[in-house]
PyMOL Python script that loads the backbone (N, CA, C, O; Angstrom):
from pymol import cmd

cmd.read_pdbstr("""\
ATOM      1  N   UNK A   1       9.380   2.738  12.598  1.00  0.00           N
ATOM      2  CA  UNK A   1       8.052   2.206  12.366  1.00  0.00           C
ATOM      3  C   UNK A   1       8.045   1.682  10.963  1.00  0.00           C
ATOM      4  O   UNK A   1       8.472   2.377  10.041  1.00  0.00           O
ATOM      5  N   UNK A   2       7.573   0.475  10.777  1.00  0.00           N
ATOM      6  CA  UNK A   2       7.468  -0.172   9.443  1.00  0.00           C
ATOM      7  C   UNK A   2       6.037  -0.224   8.977  1.00  0.00           C
ATOM      8  O   UNK A   2       5.136  -0.497   9.770  1.00  0.00           O
ATOM      9  N   UNK A   3       5.816   0.026   7.736  1.00  0.00           N
ATOM     10  CA  UNK A   3       4.475   0.000   7.159  1.00  0.00           C
ATOM     11  C   UNK A   3       4.503  -0.972   6.004  1.00  0.00           C
ATOM     12  O   UNK A   3       5.386  -0.897   5.149  1.00  0.00           O
ATOM     13  N   UNK A   4       3.543  -1.892   5.966  1.00  0.00           N
ATOM     14  CA  UNK A   4       3.416  -2.814   4.811  1.00  0.00           C
ATOM     15  C   UNK A   4       3.149  -2.041   3.560  1.00  0.00           C
ATOM     16  O   UNK A   4       2.410  -1.057   3.599  1.00  0.00           O
ATOM     17  N   UNK A   5       3.711  -2.437   2.461  1.00  0.00           N
ATOM     18  CA  UNK A   5       3.589  -1.716   1.190  1.00  0.00           C
ATOM     19  C   UNK A   5       2.337  -2.010   0.416  1.00  0.00           C
ATOM     20  O   UNK A   5       2.369  -2.658  -0.631  1.00  0.00           O
ATOM     21  N   UNK A   6       1.252  -1.537   0.930  1.00  0.00           N
ATOM     22  CA  UNK A   6      -0.042  -1.738   0.197  1.00  0.00           C
ATOM     23  C   UNK A   6      -0.306  -0.634  -0.836  1.00  0.00           C
ATOM     24  O   UNK A   6      -1.202  -0.767  -1.670  1.00  0.00           O
ATOM     25  N   UNK A   7       0.446   0.413  -0.783  1.00  0.00           N
ATOM     26  CA  UNK A   7       0.327   1.475  -1.704  1.00  0.00           C
ATOM     27  C   UNK A   7       1.705   1.965  -2.152  1.00  0.00           C
ATOM     28  O   UNK A   7       2.715   1.480  -1.643  1.00  0.00           O
ATOM     29  N   UNK A   8       1.771   2.899  -3.074  1.00  0.00           N
ATOM     30  CA  UNK A   8       3.016   3.493  -3.532  1.00  0.00           C
ATOM     31  C   UNK A   8       3.747   4.067  -2.291  1.00  0.00           C
ATOM     32  O   UNK A   8       3.104   4.626  -1.403  1.00  0.00           O
ATOM     33  N   UNK A   9       5.054   3.931  -2.235  1.00  0.00           N
ATOM     34  CA  UNK A   9       5.861   4.410  -1.077  1.00  0.00           C
ATOM     35  C   UNK A   9       5.622   5.897  -0.834  1.00  0.00           C
ATOM     36  O   UNK A   9       5.565   6.304   0.326  1.00  0.00           O
ATOM     37  N   UNK A  10       5.482   6.708  -1.840  1.00  0.00           N
ATOM     38  CA  UNK A  10       5.249   8.143  -1.644  1.00  0.00           C
ATOM     39  C   UNK A  10       3.854   8.375  -0.939  1.00  0.00           C
ATOM     40  O   UNK A  10       3.732   9.232  -0.064  1.00  0.00           O
ATOM     41  N   UNK A  11       2.877   7.631  -1.328  1.00  0.00           N
ATOM     42  CA  UNK A  11       1.566   7.763  -0.707  1.00  0.00           C
ATOM     43  C   UNK A  11       1.684   7.287   0.770  1.00  0.00           C
ATOM     44  O   UNK A  11       1.130   7.926   1.664  1.00  0.00           O
ATOM     45  N   UNK A  12       2.378   6.210   1.013  1.00  0.00           N
ATOM     46  CA  UNK A  12       2.581   5.681   2.367  1.00  0.00           C
ATOM     47  C   UNK A  12       3.190   6.773   3.248  1.00  0.00           C
ATOM     48  O   UNK A  12       2.663   7.078   4.317  1.00  0.00           O
ATOM     49  N   UNK A  13       4.298   7.359   2.797  1.00  0.00           N
ATOM     50  CA  UNK A  13       4.947   8.423   3.585  1.00  0.00           C
ATOM     51  C   UNK A  13       4.009   9.605   3.857  1.00  0.00           C
ATOM     52  O   UNK A  13       4.000  10.158   4.957  1.00  0.00           O
ATOM     53  N   UNK A  14       3.231   9.980   2.859  1.00  0.00           N
ATOM     54  CA  UNK A  14       2.285  11.067   2.992  1.00  0.00           C
ATOM     55  C   UNK A  14       1.252  10.750   4.067  1.00  0.00           C
ATOM     56  O   UNK A  14       0.938  11.575   4.924  1.00  0.00           O
ATOM     57  N   UNK A  15       0.736   9.526   3.990  1.00  0.00           N
ATOM     58  CA  UNK A  15      -0.327   9.078   4.880  1.00  0.00           C
ATOM     59  C   UNK A  15       0.152   8.904   6.341  1.00  0.00           C
ATOM     60  O   UNK A  15      -0.563   9.267   7.275  1.00  0.00           O
ATOM     61  N   UNK A  16       1.308   8.373   6.520  1.00  0.00           N
ATOM     62  CA  UNK A  16       1.767   7.945   7.841  1.00  0.00           C
ATOM     63  C   UNK A  16       2.714   8.879   8.521  1.00  0.00           C
ATOM     64  O   UNK A  16       2.924   8.726   9.725  1.00  0.00           O
ATOM     65  N   UNK A  17       3.309   9.842   7.848  1.00  0.00           N
ATOM     66  CA  UNK A  17       4.194  10.800   8.472  1.00  0.00           C
ATOM     67  C   UNK A  17       3.546  11.551   9.638  1.00  0.00           C
ATOM     68  O   UNK A  17       4.174  11.678  10.690  1.00  0.00           O
ATOM     69  N   UNK A  18       2.295  12.061   9.491  1.00  0.00           N
ATOM     70  CA  UNK A  18       1.644  12.705  10.645  1.00  0.00           C
ATOM     71  C   UNK A  18       1.535  11.809  11.839  1.00  0.00           C
ATOM     72  O   UNK A  18       1.643  12.293  12.966  1.00  0.00           O
ATOM     73  N   UNK A  19       1.328  10.541  11.657  1.00  0.00           N
ATOM     74  CA  UNK A  19       1.251   9.557  12.779  1.00  0.00           C
ATOM     75  C   UNK A  19       2.532   9.495  13.597  1.00  0.00           C
ATOM     76  O   UNK A  19       2.507   9.150  14.779  1.00  0.00           O
ATOM     77  N   UNK A  20       3.611   9.819  12.990  1.00  0.00           N
ATOM     78  CA  UNK A  20       4.917   9.740  13.631  1.00  0.00           C
ATOM     79  C   UNK A  20       5.132  10.789  14.680  1.00  0.00           C
ATOM     80  O   UNK A  20       5.951  10.605  15.581  1.00  0.00           O
ATOM     81  N   UNK A  21       4.407  11.902  14.586  1.00  0.00           N
ATOM     82  CA  UNK A  21       4.696  13.037  15.459  1.00  0.00           C
ATOM     83  C   UNK A  21       4.383  12.733  16.956  1.00  0.00           C
ATOM     84  O   UNK A  21       5.108  13.205  17.832  1.00  0.00           O
ATOM     85  N   UNK A  22       3.366  11.990  17.240  1.00  0.00           N
ATOM     86  CA  UNK A  22       3.045  11.719  18.658  1.00  0.00           C
ATOM     87  C   UNK A  22       4.135  10.844  19.335  1.00  0.00           C
ATOM     88  O   UNK A  22       4.642  11.245  20.383  1.00  0.00           O
ATOM     89  N   UNK A  23       4.510   9.690  18.794  1.00  0.00           N
ATOM     90  CA  UNK A  23       5.544   8.925  19.435  1.00  0.00           C
ATOM     91  C   UNK A  23       6.909   9.672  19.490  1.00  0.00           C
ATOM     92  O   UNK A  23       7.664   9.543  20.454  1.00  0.00           O
ATOM     93  N   UNK A  24       7.188  10.447  18.436  1.00  0.00           N
ATOM     94  CA  UNK A  24       8.408  11.269  18.490  1.00  0.00           C
ATOM     95  C   UNK A  24       8.418  12.252  19.627  1.00  0.00           C
ATOM     96  O   UNK A  24       9.422  12.431  20.315  1.00  0.00           O
ATOM     97  N   UNK A  25       7.290  12.880  19.812  1.00  0.00           N
ATOM     98  CA  UNK A  25       7.153  13.861  20.892  1.00  0.00           C
ATOM     99  C   UNK A  25       7.268  13.162  22.270  1.00  0.00           C
ATOM    100  O   UNK A  25       7.959  13.661  23.158  1.00  0.00           O
ATOM    101  N   UNK A  26       6.588  12.005  22.443  1.00  0.00           N
ATOM    102  CA  UNK A  26       6.649  11.312  23.720  1.00  0.00           C
ATOM    103  C   UNK A  26       7.996  10.717  23.999  1.00  0.00           C
ATOM    104  O   UNK A  26       8.439  10.699  25.148  1.00  0.00           O
ATOM    105  N   UNK A  27       8.667  10.223  22.968  1.00  0.00           N
ATOM    106  CA  UNK A  27      10.016   9.644  23.143  1.00  0.00           C
ATOM    107  C   UNK A  27      11.108  10.688  23.209  1.00  0.00           C
ATOM    108  O   UNK A  27      12.181  10.421  23.750  1.00  0.00           O
ATOM    109  N   UNK A  28      10.863  11.860  22.678  1.00  0.00           N
ATOM    110  CA  UNK A  28      11.830  12.904  22.670  1.00  0.00           C
ATOM    111  C   UNK A  28      12.937  12.693  21.690  1.00  0.00           C
ATOM    112  O   UNK A  28      14.047  13.191  21.878  1.00  0.00           O
ATOM    113  N   UNK A  29      12.642  11.936  20.608  1.00  0.00           N
ATOM    114  CA  UNK A  29      13.645  11.729  19.596  1.00  0.00           C
ATOM    115  C   UNK A  29      12.918  11.383  18.278  1.00  0.00           C
ATOM    116  O   UNK A  29      11.783  10.906  18.262  1.00  0.00           O
ATOM    117  N   UNK A  30      13.636  11.649  17.189  1.00  0.00           N
ATOM    118  CA  UNK A  30      13.017  11.326  15.876  1.00  0.00           C
ATOM    119  C   UNK A  30      12.895   9.828  15.606  1.00  0.00           C
ATOM    120  O   UNK A  30      13.723   9.034  16.053  1.00  0.00           O
ATOM    121  N   UNK A  31      11.882   9.469  14.890  1.00  0.00           N
ATOM    122  CA  UNK A  31      11.694   8.111  14.432  1.00  0.00           C
ATOM    123  C   UNK A  31      11.817   8.059  12.936  1.00  0.00           C
ATOM    124  O   UNK A  31      11.719   9.079  12.253  1.00  0.00           O
ATOM    125  N   UNK A  32      12.034   6.850  12.424  1.00  0.00           N
ATOM    126  CA  UNK A  32      12.169   6.724  10.969  1.00  0.00           C
ATOM    127  C   UNK A  32      11.074   5.855  10.460  1.00  0.00           C
ATOM    128  O   UNK A  32      10.871   4.754  10.972  1.00  0.00           O
ATOM    129  N   UNK A  33      10.350   6.316   9.458  1.00  0.00           N
ATOM    130  CA  UNK A  33       9.290   5.558   8.769  1.00  0.00           C
ATOM    131  C   UNK A  33       9.921   4.745   7.679  1.00  0.00           C
ATOM    132  O   UNK A  33      10.572   5.273   6.778  1.00  0.00           O
ATOM    133  N   UNK A  34       9.719   3.446   7.771  1.00  0.00           N
ATOM    134  CA  UNK A  34      10.365   2.525   6.768  1.00  0.00           C
ATOM    135  C   UNK A  34       9.290   1.762   6.019  1.00  0.00           C
ATOM    136  O   UNK A  34       8.352   1.262   6.640  1.00  0.00           O
ATOM    137  N   UNK A  35       9.400   1.660   4.704  1.00  0.00           N
ATOM    138  CA  UNK A  35       8.524   0.823   3.904  1.00  0.00           C
ATOM    139  C   UNK A  35       9.368   0.227   2.805  1.00  0.00           C
ATOM    140  O   UNK A  35      10.556   0.529   2.693  1.00  0.00           O
ATOM    141  N   UNK A  36       8.768  -0.608   2.002  1.00  0.00           N
ATOM    142  CA  UNK A  36       9.466  -1.266   0.902  1.00  0.00           C
ATOM    143  C   UNK A  36       8.569  -1.184  -0.318  1.00  0.00           C
ATOM    144  O   UNK A  36       7.393  -0.835  -0.219  1.00  0.00           O
ATOM    145  N   UNK A  37       9.144  -1.513  -1.477  1.00  0.00           N
ATOM    146  CA  UNK A  37       8.414  -1.401  -2.700  1.00  0.00           C
ATOM    147  C   UNK A  37       7.404  -2.565  -2.863  1.00  0.00           C
ATOM    148  O   UNK A  37       6.453  -2.473  -3.639  1.00  0.00           O
ATOM    149  N   UNK A  38       7.637  -3.661  -2.108  1.00  0.00           N
ATOM    150  CA  UNK A  38       6.721  -4.856  -2.314  1.00  0.00           C
ATOM    151  C   UNK A  38       6.856  -5.746  -1.045  1.00  0.00           C
ATOM    152  O   UNK A  38       7.744  -5.555  -0.214  1.00  0.00           O
ATOM    153  N   UNK A  39       5.920  -6.733  -0.945  1.00  0.00           N
ATOM    154  CA  UNK A  39       5.926  -7.619   0.213  1.00  0.00           C
ATOM    155  C   UNK A  39       7.151  -8.525   0.347  1.00  0.00           C
ATOM    156  O   UNK A  39       7.612  -8.743   1.467  1.00  0.00           O
ATOM    157  N   UNK A  40       7.708  -9.073  -0.778  1.00  0.00           N
ATOM    158  CA  UNK A  40       8.947  -9.896  -0.579  1.00  0.00           C
ATOM    159  C   UNK A  40      10.098  -9.092   0.016  1.00  0.00           C
ATOM    160  O   UNK A  40      10.860  -9.610   0.833  1.00  0.00           O
ATOM    161  N   UNK A  41      10.228  -7.832  -0.387  1.00  0.00           N
ATOM    162  CA  UNK A  41      11.280  -6.981   0.219  1.00  0.00           C
ATOM    163  C   UNK A  41      11.011  -6.711   1.686  1.00  0.00           C
ATOM    164  O   UNK A  41      11.930  -6.705   2.505  1.00  0.00           O
ATOM    165  N   UNK A  42       9.726  -6.484   2.021  1.00  0.00           N
ATOM    166  CA  UNK A  42       9.360  -6.238   3.445  1.00  0.00           C
ATOM    167  C   UNK A  42       9.722  -7.477   4.259  1.00  0.00           C
ATOM    168  O   UNK A  42      10.271  -7.370   5.356  1.00  0.00           O
ATOM    169  N   UNK A  43       9.420  -8.612   3.733  1.00  0.00           N
ATOM    170  CA  UNK A  43       9.726  -9.895   4.493  1.00  0.00           C
ATOM    171  C   UNK A  43      11.209 -10.065   4.695  1.00  0.00           C
ATOM    172  O   UNK A  43      11.639 -10.445   5.784  1.00  0.00           O
ATOM    173  N   UNK A  44      12.011  -9.795   3.676  1.00  0.00           N
ATOM    174  CA  UNK A  44      13.467  -9.909   3.853  1.00  0.00           C
ATOM    175  C   UNK A  44      14.022  -8.946   4.887  1.00  0.00           C
ATOM    176  O   UNK A  44      14.959  -9.280   5.612  1.00  0.00           O
ATOM    177  N   UNK A  45      13.443  -7.746   4.960  1.00  0.00           N
ATOM    178  CA  UNK A  45      13.963  -6.724   5.835  1.00  0.00           C
ATOM    179  C   UNK A  45      13.536  -6.855   7.275  1.00  0.00           C
ATOM    180  O   UNK A  45      14.214  -6.327   8.157  1.00  0.00           O
ATOM    181  N   UNK A  46      12.424  -7.546   7.557  1.00  0.00           N
ATOM    182  CA  UNK A  46      11.951  -7.548   8.952  1.00  0.00           C
ATOM    183  C   UNK A  46      12.784  -8.457   9.796  1.00  0.00           C
ATOM    184  O   UNK A  46      13.388  -9.406   9.297  1.00  0.00           O
ATOM    185  N   UNK A  47      12.823  -8.168  11.101  1.00  0.00           N
ATOM    186  CA  UNK A  47      13.587  -9.023  11.987  1.00  0.00           C
ATOM    187  C   UNK A  47      12.915 -10.386  12.134  1.00  0.00           C
ATOM    188  O   UNK A  47      11.705 -10.497  11.934  1.00  0.00           O
ATOM    189  N   UNK A  48      13.639 -11.373  12.462  1.00  0.00           N
ATOM    190  CA  UNK A  48      13.107 -12.720  12.672  1.00  0.00           C
ATOM    191  C   UNK A  48      12.179 -12.694  13.908  1.00  0.00           C
ATOM    192  O   UNK A  48      12.473 -12.019  14.894  1.00  0.00           O
ATOM    193  N   UNK A  49      11.096 -13.411  13.844  1.00  0.00           N
ATOM    194  CA  UNK A  49      10.156 -13.521  14.974  1.00  0.00           C
ATOM    195  C   UNK A  49      10.814 -14.389  16.035  1.00  0.00           C
ATOM    196  O   UNK A  49      11.448 -15.398  15.726  1.00  0.00           O
ATOM    197  N   UNK A  50      10.656 -13.990  17.264  1.00  0.00           N
ATOM    198  CA  UNK A  50      11.301 -14.835  18.289  1.00  0.00           C
ATOM    199  C   UNK A  50      10.779 -14.631  19.588  1.00  0.00           C
ATOM    200  O   UNK A  50      11.225 -15.271  20.540  1.00  0.00           O
TER     201      UNK A  50
END
""", "prot")
cmd.dss("prot")
cmd.show_as("cartoon", "prot")
cmd.util.cbc("prot")
cmd.orient("prot")
C-alpha cells in the first residue's frame, strides 16, 4: 500500500499501520506500507499508468 507523503513518514506509519490489519487478515499475508519523503520521490517510485 502506498501513501502520499503529506506528513512526516513516522506520522504516516503511525496513522496508517492500523489500516493495514484488515487487508492483511483477509489476504492471509503481510502487506508493506510504503511512503516517501516527498512527492518527487513518490512519483519516481510509482509504477507507470497503463
